[in-house]
Structure formats: C-alpha cells, structure tokens
C-alpha positions as CSV (number, residue, x, y, z in Angstrom):
1,M,96.9,122.8,142.1
2,T,93.8,124.9,140.5
3,Y,92.1,121.7,139.7
4,N,90.5,119.1,141.8
5,F,90.6,116.0,139.6
6,D,89.8,113.7,142.6
7,K,86.6,115.0,142.9
8,I,84.0,112.4,141.8
9,I,81.0,114.0,139.6
10,D,78.0,112.0,139.0
11,R,77.3,111.9,135.2
12,H,74.2,110.1,135.1
13,H,70.8,111.9,133.7
14,T,73.2,114.3,131.5
15,Y,72.7,111.8,128.3
16,S,76.3,110.7,128.7
17,T,77.1,107.8,126.2
18,Q,79.7,106.3,128.6
19,W,77.4,106.3,131.7
20,D,73.8,106.7,130.9
21,Y,73.9,104.3,127.9
22,V,76.7,101.5,129.5
23,Q,74.2,99.1,128.4
24,D,74.5,99.4,124.7
25,R,78.2,98.5,125.2
26,F,78.1,95.7,127.9
27,G,74.7,94.6,128.0
28,Q,74.0,95.7,131.6
29,N,73.2,99.1,133.2
30,D,75.1,98.3,136.6
31,I,78.3,98.5,135.3
32,L,81.5,100.6,136.1
33,P,82.6,101.9,132.8
34,F,86.4,102.8,131.5
35,S,85.3,102.6,128.0
36,I,84.3,105.6,125.4
37,S,87.1,108.1,124.9
38,D,86.0,111.1,127.2
39,T,87.2,111.8,130.7
40,D,85.2,112.2,134.0
41,F,86.8,115.6,134.6
42,P,85.4,119.1,134.4
43,T,86.6,121.2,131.6
44,S,88.7,124.3,132.1
45,N,87.6,127.1,134.5
46,E,88.0,129.5,131.2
47,I,85.8,127.3,129.2
48,I,83.1,127.3,131.8
49,E,83.2,130.9,132.4
50,A,83.1,131.7,128.5
51,I,80.0,129.7,128.0
52,K,78.3,131.2,130.8
53,Q,79.1,134.7,129.7
54,R,77.7,133.6,126.3
55,M,74.7,132.2,127.7
56,R,73.9,135.8,129.3
57,H,73.0,136.8,125.8
58,P,69.5,135.2,124.8
59,I,69.9,134.6,121.1
60,F,72.0,131.5,119.7
61,G,72.0,132.2,116.2
62,Y,73.8,130.6,113.2
63,T,77.4,131.1,114.0
64,R,80.4,131.5,111.8
65,W,83.7,130.1,112.4
66,N,85.8,131.8,109.7
67,H,87.3,134.6,111.7
68,A,90.6,135.6,113.3
69,A,89.6,135.1,116.7
70,Y,89.0,131.1,116.0
71,K,91.8,130.5,113.6
72,Q,94.2,132.7,115.4
73,S,93.6,130.5,118.7
74,I,94.7,127.5,116.9
75,K,97.5,128.7,115.3
76,T,98.9,130.4,118.6
77,W,98.4,127.0,120.3
78,F,100.3,124.9,118.0
79,E,103.0,127.4,117.7
80,R,103.8,127.4,121.3
81,D,106.1,124.6,120.1
82,K,108.9,126.8,118.1
83,R,109.6,124.2,115.8
84,V,106.0,124.7,114.2
85,T,104.6,127.0,112.0
86,V,100.6,127.2,111.1
87,Q,99.1,129.3,108.5
88,T,95.7,130.5,109.3
89,D,94.5,130.1,106.0
90,W,95.3,126.4,106.2
91,I,92.6,126.2,109.2
92,A,89.2,125.1,108.4
93,Y,86.2,124.1,110.8
94,S,84.7,120.5,110.9
95,P,81.9,119.1,112.8
96,S,83.9,116.0,113.9
97,V,87.6,114.6,112.9
98,V,85.9,111.4,111.5
99,Y,83.5,113.7,109.1
100,T,86.7,115.0,108.0
101,I,88.4,111.9,107.4
102,G,85.6,110.6,105.2
103,K,85.5,113.5,103.3
104,F,89.2,113.4,102.4
105,L,89.0,109.7,101.7
106,H,86.4,110.7,99.0
107,F,88.7,113.4,97.6
108,V,92.1,111.5,97.5
109,S,91.0,108.0,96.7
110,E,88.5,105.9,94.6
111,P,86.0,103.1,95.7
112,G,88.0,99.9,95.9
113,D,91.4,101.6,96.8
114,S,93.5,100.6,100.0
115,V,94.0,102.6,102.6
116,A,97.0,102.0,104.9
117,I,96.4,101.9,108.8
118,F,98.7,101.0,111.5
119,S,96.9,98.0,113.4
120,P,95.7,97.8,116.1
121,M,93.5,101.0,115.3
122,Y,90.5,103.2,116.5
123,D,87.4,101.3,115.5
124,A,85.8,104.0,114.0
125,F,88.4,104.3,111.5
126,F,87.6,100.7,110.5
127,N,83.8,101.5,110.4
128,T,84.8,104.8,108.1
129,I,86.7,103.0,105.7
130,C,84.4,100.3,105.0
131,A,81.6,102.4,104.7
132,N,83.2,104.6,102.1
133,N,83.9,101.5,100.1
134,R,87.7,101.4,100.5
135,Q,90.0,98.3,101.7
136,I,91.8,98.2,104.6
137,A,95.9,97.5,104.7
138,P,97.0,97.0,108.3
139,I,101.0,97.6,108.9
140,N,101.6,96.0,112.6
141,I,102.3,98.4,115.4
142,A,103.7,96.9,118.8
143,S,102.7,98.1,122.1
144,A,104.6,99.8,124.6
145,E,106.0,96.7,126.0
146,E,107.7,95.8,122.6
147,H,108.7,99.6,122.2
148,Y,106.2,100.2,119.5
149,Q,108.1,98.6,116.8
150,I,106.8,99.4,113.4
151,D,106.8,96.9,110.6
152,W,108.6,99.0,108.1
153,D,109.3,96.2,105.6
154,A,105.5,95.6,105.4
155,L,104.7,99.6,105.6
156,A,107.1,99.9,102.5
157,I,105.2,97.0,100.6
158,V,101.8,98.2,101.3
159,L,102.4,101.9,100.4
160,A,104.1,100.5,96.9
161,Q,100.9,98.6,96.0
162,K,99.3,100.6,93.2
163,K,95.7,100.3,95.0
164,T,97.2,102.0,98.3
165,T,96.4,105.7,97.5
166,T,96.1,106.8,101.2
167,L,97.7,106.5,104.8
168,L,95.4,106.9,107.7
169,L,97.5,108.0,110.7
170,T,96.7,108.6,114.3
171,N,99.3,110.6,116.0
172,P,99.0,109.9,119.3
173,H,98.1,106.6,118.3
174,N,95.0,104.9,119.6
175,P,94.5,102.4,121.2
176,T,98.5,101.9,121.9
177,G,99.5,105.3,123.2
178,H,102.5,105.6,120.8
179,L,103.6,109.0,120.1
180,F,105.3,109.1,116.7
181,S,108.6,110.8,116.9
182,Y,109.8,113.3,114.6
183,K,112.4,110.6,112.8
184,E,109.3,108.3,112.3
185,L,107.2,110.7,111.0
186,A,110.0,111.7,108.6
187,R,110.6,108.0,107.4
188,I,106.8,107.7,106.9
189,V,106.6,110.9,104.9
190,S,109.5,109.7,102.9
191,L,107.7,106.5,102.0
192,C,104.5,108.0,101.2
193,Q,106.3,110.6,99.0
194,K,108.1,108.1,97.1
195,N,104.7,106.2,96.3
196,H,102.5,109.0,96.1
197,V,100.4,108.1,98.9
198,F,98.1,110.7,100.6
199,I,98.6,111.2,104.5
200,I,95.5,111.7,106.6
201,S,96.7,112.5,110.1
202,D,94.0,112.3,113.2
203,D,96.0,114.2,115.9
204,I,93.1,114.5,118.3
205,H,95.1,113.3,121.4
206,R,97.9,115.6,120.7
207,D,98.0,117.2,124.1
208,I,97.6,114.4,126.4
209,I,101.3,113.7,126.7
210,V,102.5,111.6,129.5
211,G,105.8,110.6,128.7
212,D,108.7,112.8,127.8
213,Q,108.8,113.0,124.2
214,P,107.1,116.0,122.5
215,Y,104.2,116.0,120.0
216,T,105.2,116.6,116.3
217,P,102.3,117.6,113.9
218,I,103.1,116.0,110.7
219,T,102.9,119.4,108.9
220,T,106.4,120.3,110.5
221,I,107.9,117.8,108.0
222,T,105.7,118.3,104.8
223,T,102.9,120.2,103.3
224,K,102.2,118.3,100.3
225,N,99.7,115.5,100.0
226,V,98.5,115.9,104.0
227,V,96.0,117.1,106.2
228,L,96.1,117.0,109.7
229,C,92.8,116.7,111.6
230,C,92.3,117.9,115.0
231,A,90.0,119.1,117.9
232,N,90.2,120.5,121.4
233,T,87.6,118.0,122.8
234,K,90.0,115.3,124.0
235,T,92.2,118.0,125.5
236,F,89.4,119.8,127.6
237,N,86.7,117.3,127.7
238,T,84.3,119.1,125.3
239,P,83.4,116.6,122.7
240,G,79.4,117.5,123.6
241,L,79.9,121.0,122.6
242,I,80.7,119.7,119.0
243,G,83.6,120.8,116.8
244,A,86.7,120.1,115.3
245,Y,89.2,121.7,112.6
246,V,91.5,120.8,110.0
247,L,94.7,122.0,108.9
248,I,94.8,121.6,104.9
249,P,98.0,123.4,103.6
250,D,97.0,122.9,99.6
251,S,94.6,125.4,98.6
252,K,93.0,123.5,96.0
253,L,92.0,120.7,98.2
254,R,90.9,123.2,100.7
255,D,88.6,124.8,98.5
256,R,87.2,121.6,97.6
257,Y,86.8,120.5,101.3
258,L,85.0,124.3,102.0
259,T,82.5,123.3,99.0
260,A,81.8,120.1,100.3
261,L,81.1,121.2,104.1
262,K,79.0,124.2,103.0
263,K,77.3,123.6,99.8
264,E,77.2,119.8,99.5
265,D,76.7,119.1,103.5
266,A,75.3,122.2,104.6
267,L,77.4,122.0,107.9
268,S,79.4,125.2,107.8
269,S,77.3,126.8,110.4
270,A,79.5,126.0,114.0
271,S,78.0,125.4,117.3
272,I,78.7,128.7,119.2
273,F,79.6,126.7,122.2
274,G,82.2,124.6,120.4
275,I,83.8,127.7,119.0
276,E,84.0,129.6,122.5
277,S,85.7,126.3,124.0
278,V,88.3,126.7,121.2
279,I,89.1,130.2,121.8
280,H,89.1,130.2,125.3
281,G,90.6,127.1,125.8
282,Y,93.5,127.7,123.4
283,N,94.1,131.0,124.6
284,E,93.6,130.8,128.3
285,S,93.7,127.1,129.8
286,A,97.2,125.8,129.1
287,D,97.7,125.2,133.1
288,Y,94.6,122.9,132.9
289,V,96.3,120.5,130.3
290,K,99.6,120.7,132.4
291,E,97.8,119.8,135.6
292,L,95.8,117.0,133.9
293,N,98.9,115.5,132.4
294,Q,100.5,115.3,135.9
295,Y,97.3,114.0,137.1
296,L,97.2,111.3,134.4
297,R,100.8,110.2,135.1
298,Q,99.8,109.7,138.7
299,N,97.1,107.4,137.6
300,Y,99.4,105.6,135.3
301,Q,101.6,104.8,138.5
302,I,98.5,103.6,140.4
303,L,97.6,101.1,137.4
304,T,101.2,100.2,136.7
305,K,101.6,99.5,140.6
306,F,98.4,97.6,141.1
307,L,98.9,95.2,138.3
308,K,102.3,94.2,139.4
309,T,101.3,93.4,142.8
310,E,97.6,92.2,142.5
311,L,97.2,91.0,138.7
312,P,100.9,90.4,137.5
313,E,99.4,88.1,134.7
314,I,98.3,91.2,133.1
315,Y,101.4,92.9,131.4
316,F,101.5,96.8,131.0
317,V,103.9,99.4,130.2
318,K,102.8,103.3,130.4
319,P,102.3,104.9,127.1
320,E,103.8,107.8,125.7
321,A,100.4,109.4,125.3
322,T,96.5,109.5,125.8
323,Y,94.5,108.5,128.7
324,L,94.3,105.0,127.4
325,A,95.7,102.0,128.9
326,W,96.6,99.3,126.5
327,L,96.7,96.2,128.6
328,N,98.2,92.9,127.3
329,V,96.0,90.0,128.7
330,S,97.3,87.2,126.7
331,K,98.8,85.2,129.7
332,L,95.1,85.2,131.3
333,N,94.8,82.5,128.9
334,M,91.1,83.2,127.8
335,S,89.4,84.1,125.0
336,S,88.3,87.8,124.6
337,Q,84.5,86.7,125.2
338,Q,85.5,84.8,128.4
339,L,87.4,87.7,129.6
340,Q,84.4,90.2,128.9
341,N,82.2,87.9,130.7
342,K,84.0,87.5,133.5
343,L,84.6,91.7,134.0
344,V,81.1,92.6,133.2
345,N,79.1,89.7,135.0
346,V,81.4,89.2,137.8
347,G,83.6,92.5,138.6
348,K,80.6,94.9,137.1
349,V,83.3,96.6,135.3
350,G,83.5,97.7,131.7
351,I,86.7,97.7,129.8
352,M,86.7,97.9,126.0
353,P,87.9,94.4,124.4
354,G,91.0,94.5,122.3
355,N,89.2,92.7,119.3
356,T,87.5,96.0,118.9
357,Y,90.6,97.7,117.6
358,G,92.0,94.2,115.8
359,A,93.9,92.8,118.9
360,S,92.2,90.4,121.0
361,D,95.4,89.7,123.5
362,H,94.8,93.2,124.9
363,I,92.0,95.5,126.7
364,R,91.8,99.2,126.5
365,M,91.0,100.9,129.6
366,N,90.3,104.6,130.1
367,I,92.1,106.0,132.8
368,G,90.7,109.3,132.5
369,C,89.0,109.6,135.9
370,P,89.3,110.3,139.7
371,K,91.6,108.2,141.3
372,G,88.7,106.8,143.3
373,K,87.1,105.6,140.6
374,L,90.0,103.8,138.9
375,I,91.2,101.8,142.2
376,E,87.3,101.0,142.3
377,G,87.7,99.7,138.9
378,L,91.0,97.8,139.4
379,N,89.7,96.0,142.6
380,R,86.5,95.1,140.5
381,M,88.8,93.6,137.7
382,K,90.7,91.7,140.4
383,V,87.4,90.2,142.0
384,A,86.5,89.3,138.2
385,L,89.5,87.5,137.4
386,H,90.2,85.6,140.9
387,S,86.5,84.2,140.9
C-alpha cells in the first residue's frame, strides 16, 4: 500500500468546514464530526507534487481551462471504461457542481415548473430547486436493506405531468449510496424521453465504488436532453482547490452555458490549483483511488460488525458507492431531535440527521476517515444510545 490512510491528521486551524466550524452544524465545538462530504485523508502524492511544483512559480495569474491538457485528462479518465466515449468538445469548466445545476435549471425549465428527484436526496438539491422558484416532485428510492427499490409507477406518473420538465439525478445516489445500473438508467432515460423531460445528472461520487457493480455515466445511454455534472473533488479530497466540470453533448446548450459562465457570471477563469489537481489526479493517480476504495470497504466492515454486535437496533447494509453510511434508526423509537440530543450532548459525536435529506428514520455518517476515528465515533454513539 502506497498510502497510509490510518494516519490521523489534525485538521483544526485550517478553516475546515467539518472541523473548525462544527459548532455551526451541531451547536458545540467539542464534537467529533462525521458530517460534511469530504474525507480526513490526504490527497494523492501526484497532486501534492504538482501543486508544489506550480507554487515554485511566483505568479498566480488568470488561468485558462479550455485547453487539451485539462479536457483530455477528463476524457481519458472516463474512457478507462471501454464502454464509454466522451468527446472533448462536450467538456466545460464549472466553479461547482451545484452552480452547474442551477444554471441548467434556468436553461431547461421555467419558474413554477416541477423538478423530479429521488428522495431522500442531497440537501443542497432541495435548496437549489427552491431558490430557483421550481417545485420539488419526489419519487421514493429505498435504502440498501430494501435493495434500493425505485417506485417506477410514481416516477412514470411524475414525469408524465405537464409541469415536470427536469429530472435531477445523482449517480451514485446521495445519501443512500445506490449506484444506478445500466438497466435502471436506460429505463429512466426512456421515461424521460417519452415525456420530454431533461436530465441533469450529478456524478460527483462516481469514483467511490465499494460494491461490485461498475459506474455507468448516463451519457453512455443517451446524449440527447442530458448533461452530466462532475468533479474530481470527492475522489481526491480536493474541494478546497475549487473546480468542477460538466459534459454537455448538445452544442447549442453548451454555447448557452459558456455565455452564462463567462459573460453573465464572469466565472470562466479557473483556480490554477484546481486545474492542476484534475490533470495530475486523472492522469497519474488511479492507484490512489484503488487503495482508497479498498480502505473504505474495510471501514464499512468495521461499521457493519460494530452495529451488529454493539448496536443491533440500528440496521445497516453496506452501500454500493460513496463513503456515506445511511443508517436505519427507526427501531430506536425516538424522534430525530431526541436522537441528535443524545449523540451531540452525551456522545459528543456529530452525525447528520436524516431529516436533512428527507428521511427522519435514518442518519448519515461519513466514514471517509482513519479507522481510529471511526472506532472512536462508534464508541461515542454507543455511549450516547446506552445512556
């Protein structure tokens, strides 16, 4: 193993959202956090060396993203899967995935339109849809213990409604960890095309695969009425370097996006360190991802064993993807507020309440951390629930 993911690195005093500002989420500073979706792991050696090399140049001027080195690295990363083809012309920079989603909601829908989502859902999606004066049309997706069952009848009904103009997909799904299969994506595409519904797919967790099923980008199935939003930031733990990208197969829609990015929002100049992290991460750091996913599988084994032996009232099945454990706490027979009170005030552990994502009978625990931290957090959870 090249990487020592067991090493605990103190992230305090780095302006870390998860650590230095834990009070914002949990009301106290003395909390061990398992909350926001970054990891407690260092990024890849190749990215660190690339940034060090770039920092030796003392000028950090405006930076162009629209060049072969950047776009080819993304194309090559996707096309490691021989089923996948990505045209470099499709690729455009974005300051963030959520920014991209907001832009395309404006492009393909009108205020008051409905946006179909699979619920529970990443909370930023709720905020973005509502802030853009669109309506949320939820379709239930079950958790891993229920084999991620999708309510296909409800999906068909929602997509057939005149006001539904967009489906906002996240693949892999946050928070359940479901990795949509080729067959599921094909069925979703068929329903959307039948009803002229545009698909926005957020695939930012695409590389964090802990099951046996491979990731399939939706652009493998269709290049019509679809965009795929992505970034390398979950993969290499680099959200602080800033930057994402989007695959836009439709040339007219791509031109409209680039006009908004540059002329309307003046955001087309990229972070030089974000650009370097994409190029060197995708070109040189495949081994990092392989070792990371192996380590995360071990963490899931620890979590599963602990819950079965120490907290059997919490039901959990390992997800197919992401480092976000979706824990079923319905048998605890307490409200979400009561559970959070015990976790925070007794156990001093910060785990996201499920009602943040639309499911009060679950909690979401980020296990992207050294084993020592994970075990400490689980012991704190045990203390909280047995108090």
